[in-house]
C-alpha positions in Angstrom: 13.9 -24.6 -24.5 10.4 -23.4 -25.3 9.4 -20.1 -26.8 9.2 -17.1 -24.5 6.9 -14.2 -25.3 6.3 -10.9 -23.5 3.4 -8.5 -23.9 3.1 -5.2 -22.0 -0.5 -5.4 -21.1 -3.0 -5.7 -18.2 -4.9 -8.8 -17.3 -8.4 -7.8 -16.4 -10.2 -11.2 -16.3 -9.3 -14.9 -15.8 -11.5 -17.5 -17.5 -10.5 -20.8 -15.8 -13.3 -22.8 -17.5 -11.9 -22.1 -21.0 -8.3 -21.6 -19.8 -8.0 -18.1 -21.2 -7.0 -14.7 -19.8 -8.4 -11.4 -21.0 -5.8 -8.7 -21.5 -5.8 -5.0 -22.4 -3.0 -3.0 -23.7 -2.6 0.8 -23.7 0.2 0.6 -26.3 -2.2 0.4 -29.2 -5.7 -0.7 -30.3 -7.2 -3.7 -32.0 -9.8 -3.6 -34.8 -12.5 -2.9 -32.1 -10.4 0.1 -30.8 -10.1 -1.1 -27.2 -6.7 -2.8 -27.2 -8.1 -6.1 -25.8 -6.9 -9.6 -26.6 -7.1 -13.2 -25.4 -4.3 -15.5 -24.3 -4.8 -19.2 -24.0 -2.9 -21.1 -21.3 -2.0 -24.6 -20.3 -0.7 -23.6 -16.9 -1.2 -20.2 -15.4 0.8 -18.5 -12.6 -0.9 -15.5 -10.9 1.8 -13.3 -9.4 0.2 -9.8 -9.6 0.8 -8.8 -6.0 -1.8 -6.6 -4.3 -3.0 -3.0 -4.4 -3.1 -0.3 -1.7 -6.2 -0.7 0.5 -8.1 2.5 0.8 -11.0 1.0 2.8 -13.3 3.0 0.3 -12.4 6.2 2.2 -13.6 9.2 0.1 -10.9 11.2 -1.7 -8.0 8.9 -1.0 -7.5 7.6 -4.6 -7.8 11.1 -6.0 -5.6 13.0 -3.5 -3.1 10.7 -1.8 0.2 9.2 -2.9 0.8 5.5 -2.3 3.9 3.4 -1.6 3.5 0.5 -4.0 5.2 1.0 -7.4 8.4 2.7 -8.6 6.2 5.4 -10.2 4.8 6.1 -6.7 8.2 7.0 -5.4 8.9 9.3 -8.4 5.6 11.1 -7.9 6.3 11.5 -4.1 9.7 13.0 -4.7 8.3 15.5 -7.3 5.4 16.4 -4.9 7.8 17.1 -2.0 9.9 19.4 -4.2 6.7 21.1 -5.4 5.6 21.7 -1.9 8.8 23.4 -1.0 8.8 25.5 -4.2 5.2 26.6 -3.5 6.1 27.5 0.1 9.0 29.7 -1.2 6.8 31.9 -3.3 7.0 35.6 -2.1 3.3 36.3 -2.0 2.3 33.6 0.5 1.7 34.3 4.2 3.1 32.1 6.9 -0.1 30.0 7.3 -0.1 29.2 3.6 3.6 28.2 3.8 2.9 26.0 6.8 0.0 24.3 4.9 2.2 23.6 1.9 4.9 22.2 4.2 2.6 19.9 6.2 3.3 16.3 5.1 0.8 13.7 6.3 1.4 10.0 6.4 -1.7 7.8 7.1 -0.9 4.4 8.5 1.4 3.5 11.5 2.6 0.2 10.2 6.2 -0.6 9.2 5.9 1.0 5.8 4.3 4.3 7.0 6.7 4.6 10.0 9.8 4.0 7.8 8.5 6.5 5.2 7.9 9.2 7.9 11.5 8.6 9.2 13.0 8.8 5.7 11.1 11.9 4.8 12.3 13.5 8.1 15.9 12.7 7.2 15.5 14.0 3.6 14.1 17.3 4.9 16.7 17.8 7.7 19.8 16.6 5.8 19.1 17.7 2.3 16.2 20.1 1.7 17.2 22.3 4.7 20.3 23.3 2.7 18.3 24.2 -0.3 15.4 26.0 1.5 17.0 27.3 4.8 14.5 30.1 5.2 11.4 27.8 5.4 12.8 24.6 6.8 11.6 25.5 10.3 8.0 25.5 9.0 8.0 21.9 8.0 5.7 19.5 9.9 5.4 15.7 9.5 2.3 14.0 10.9 1.8 10.3 11.2 -1.9 9.2 11.7 -2.8 5.8 13.0 -6.3 4.5 13.9 -4.9 2.2 16.7 -3.7 3.3 20.1 -0.1 2.9 19.1 2.1 2.6 16.0 3.8 -0.7 15.0 1.3 -2.7 17.0 2.4 -6.0 15.3 5.8 -5.7 17.1 7.0 -6.0 20.7 5.9 -3.0 22.9 9.5 -2.0 23.4 9.9 -1.4 19.6 6.6 0.6 19.6 7.7 2.7 22.6 11.2 3.3 21.1 9.7 4.5 17.7 7.1 6.8 19.4 9.8 8.3 21.6 12.2 8.8 18.7 9.5 10.5 16.6 8.7 12.7 19.5 12.4 13.8 19.8 12.5 14.4 16.0 9.4 16.5 16.0 7.2 14.1 14.1 3.7 14.5 15.3 2.2 11.0 16.0 -1.6 11.0 16.1 -2.9 7.7 17.4 -6.5 6.8 17.8 -7.5 8.8 14.8 -9.4 7.4 11.8 -9.2 9.2 8.5 -12.7 9.5 7.1 -12.2 11.9 4.1 -9.4 13.4 2.1 -10.0 16.5 0.0 -7.6 18.3 -2.3 -6.0 20.3 0.6 -7.4 18.9 3.9 -7.8 15.6 5.7 -10.7 14.9 8.0 -10.2 12.4 10.8 -12.3 11.1 13.7 -11.3 10.6 17.3 -13.8 9.4 20.1 -12.7 12.2 22.4 -12.5 15.1 19.9 -15.0 14.1 17.2 -14.2 15.2 13.6 -11.2 17.4 13.0 -10.0 18.7 9.6 -6.3 19.4 9.0 -4.8 21.2 6.0 -1.9 19.6 4.3 0.5 20.0 1.4 1.1 16.3 0.6 -0.5 13.1 1.9 0.8 9.6 1.7 -1.6 6.6 2.2 0.0 3.5 3.8 -2.7 1.4 5.4 -1.9 -2.1 4.1 -2.8 -4.0 1.0 -6.0 -5.3 -0.7 -6.8 -7.8 -3.4 -6.8 -6.6 -7.0 -10.3 -6.4 -8.6 -9.8 -9.1 -11.3 -8.4 -11.5 -8.6 -11.5 -10.9 -6.6 -13.6 -11.8 -9.6 -11.5 -14.9 -10.2 -12.0 -16.0 -6.6 -15.8 -15.7 -6.9 -15.6 -18.0 -10.0 -13.8 -20.8 -8.1 -15.7 -20.7 -4.8 -13.2 -18.5 -2.8 -15.4 -15.4 -2.5 -15.2 -15.4 1.3 -11.4 -15.2 1.4 -9.1 -12.2 1.5 -6.5 -13.7 -1.0 -6.2 -16.8 -3.2 -5.8 -20.0 -1.2 -3.2 -22.4 -2.5 -1.8 -25.8 -1.2 1.8 -26.3 -0.2 2.8 -26.6 -3.9 1.3 -23.2 -4.7 -1.6 -24.7 -6.6 -4.8 -22.7 -6.4 -7.4 -24.7 -4.6 -10.5 -25.7 -6.5 -8.9 -24.7 -9.9 -6.8 -27.0 -12.0 -3.5 -25.9 -13.6 -3.5 -22.5 -11.9 -0.7 -21.5 -9.4 -0.4 -18.3 -7.3 2.4 -16.8 -5.4 3.2 -13.5 -3.6 0.8 -11.0 -1.9 -2.1 -12.2 -4.0 -2.1 -15.7 -2.4 -1.6 -17.6 0.9 -0.5 -21.1 1.5 -2.9 -23.5 3.4 -0.6 -26.1 4.9 -2.1 -29.5 5.6 -2.5 -30.2 9.3 -1.2 -33.7 8.9 2.3 -32.2 8.2 2.4 -30.4 11.6 1.2 -33.5 13.4 3.9 -35.6 11.7 6.6 -33.1 12.7 5.4 -33.1 16.3 5.4 -36.9 16.4 8.9 -37.0 15.0 10.2 -34.5 17.5 8.5 -36.5 20.3 10.2 -39.7 19.2 13.6 -38.0 19.0 13.2 -36.8 22.6 12.3 -40.3 23.8 
């Protein structure tokens, strides 16, 4: 077999014209002191996934947790424990304890809903035994801009989830759009109530995924600037770019219509 090499580094630019990728490592520096280097390729596979989509909402990147990487899960667990420890301090009043124990999840899709449910179970089944005196002050809020959570599923699933959260004491706020996140408060808008600001102890942002910046730049170079992700054919070859393949959340497959037509014709003949 051929040689296999591994470098722990970040790709920050693809140069398809010269078949090179620009990389940067934080493990050390080169002679220029920036840790950057070039890698030549014959064939390139882009499989970098996606990043959390903040919709450019002010304060999200600086103050919210995300649900994308293993490191995110570790940070969230530490943050939950820190919130309980802060709320246990003897000099805090009840309002300050409630603020520290208010956990906000933004995004009512499958990931946000599952996280809110898991957090509820973690609090009621585990942390309630470690912090029995403040467990009753915990509040979990799920904020969704649409009229319901889990809108991509059947209405029966949506209704069941909303009813279950209601029974569990999880506050589901639908029709609210988050417009700003500060260090200790979230501002959201609702057509009926206008802007409201809610204090919190920990916030988790789960509103879908977006394209990584260097992939956006690559798409502009190959004439795909108007797309959300890289377009490939049924063989995962990136369209308008030779010798580059893409797979995963950073790409989508554009199937040829002729394949669907052939399948329909074949089924029609079988029926006859």
